[in-house]
Every structure is written in structure tokens, then in C-alpha cells.
C-alpha positions, 0 to 999 in steps of 0.5 A, a space after each residue: 878500968 879494963 871494962 871501960 877500955 874494952 867498951 871504948 875499943 868496941 865503940 871505935 870499931 863499930 862502922 859509921 854506917 852501923 851507927 847511922 842505922 839508928 836514924 833510918 826508918 825500919 826496913 819495910 816488912 813487905 816485898 814486891 816479890 819475896 823470892 825475887 827482891 831484897 831491900 837496900 838502904 839508898 842515899 843521895 842528894 841529901 835523901 835516904 830511902 829503902 829501895 828494892 833490887 829485884 830480878 824479874 826474868 833475868 833483868 835487874 830492876 832497882 831504884 838507884 841514885 843518878 848523879 846526872 839527873 840528881 835524882 833516884 831513878 827506876 832502872 831496868 837493866 841498863 835503861 832508866 825508866 824514869 825519876 822516882 824521887 827527887 829533891 828540890 830546894 825552896 827559897 828561904 821562907 817560901 812555900 811550895 808555890 815557889 817551886 813553879 818557877 823552878 819547874 818552868 826554868 827547867 822546862 818541866 812546866 809550861 809558863 802558861 800552864 793553868 796549874 795550881 798547888 793543892 794539899 792532899 791527904 795521901 796517907 798517915 804522916 807526921 803532923 809536920 809533913 804535908 803532901 801536895 800535887 801540882 794539878 790543872 785548875 780545870 779537872 776536865 783537862 785530865 779526862 779521856 777524849 771522846 775516843 778514849 785517848 788519855 791526854 798528856 799531863 797538863 802540868 808536865 812530868 811533875 804534875 798529876 797524871 792519869 798514868 800514875 801517882 805523883 806528888 811532892 812532900 814538904 816538912 816543917 823539919 826541913 822547910 827549905 826543901 821539897 821532895 818529888 815522888 813518882 809512885 807510878 801505876 803500881 806499887 813502886 820499887 821503893 817504900 814512899 813512907 821511908 823517904 827521909 831528909 838526911 842531916 
């Protein structure tokens, strides 16, 4: 009886956060900089992910949830460098194409933009997961000009770009959601493979 009671007390005293750890993916085994960066589990907007806090030349770089933007953003000191990860709700039973209307309504995509959704093979992933990009129907629109100028993203800030890797994730396990990911030009300060929809 005493053993049962002791076990019960131990279970009750375990913090809820520790119990939640079993649903998290494992902490990444790499760092952007082993001496300057540490991993932290971040949650916001029904999404969880592993993100780094790094101190480079006295400036703190990190990925944190931003209530105003309803997204995880990359911050440098007090400045926001851009959206890193953002969740979108899909209409029940709708596919990724329905997200075009959401982006147009939010002024993130021109209504007349010649863009289409394309599934891509980005990296190994669960069979329930699919990666998509919003890409111009004419690939030539991404080509540099004759004088080498890089064009603005034809499909807006959430479409493919020559400035970095951007894509959306859908998953049969959460069919009414899509997650936007902007990895940027170099390895981001978060682990894209750790992005998880929270229960």
C-alpha cells in the first residue's frame, strides 16, 4: 500500500510540462553554433517546434511566437527579421488550393498572379505528410534579368523565391490545417523536421 501511495504522489508532483515532453520530437543533435546557441521547445498557435537562441556578436537571435503576427518569427535583438513558421486553417474538406483565397484576402498574393500549388519532395517525412510550394506557372518569371537583377517573388511573400526556401506542410493527421515554413537562405534557427501540430 505504501509503495502504491508513494508512486501516486510522485506522479502528481511531476510537472505537466515534463509529461508533455513525451509528445515532443527529440531535441536536434546539431547547433548553428555549438558555443553560441542553445535549443528551446517553443509553442504557439497550436504548433510546437525546436528553436535556437543564439548570441552572435552580443546580439540575441531567436525564433519566438509573435502574437501580433500569429506566427513564429525570427528576431535579431528587438527587431523582427521575418515570419519563420505560420499556421493556416483550411476549410473542412478543402485542399491546399483553398489557401490561395486566404492569401489574397490578406493581401499576401495578388488576385491576378499566375501561380499554382505544386507538391514537392523536400525531405524524408511521414507518409501522411505532403510538402507544397506556391510557384509561378511560368518558371521564367523567377529568372534574373539581363543585367542580373533578381525579380521580386511573383507569388508574394508566401510563394517560392530566389531568396530562400519557402513551402507549406499538410498532413492527413490534421487535415484542416496547413503550416507555412520559411527556412531562408541558410540553415534556419529552428529545426523544420520538428514542426508539430499540438493536440
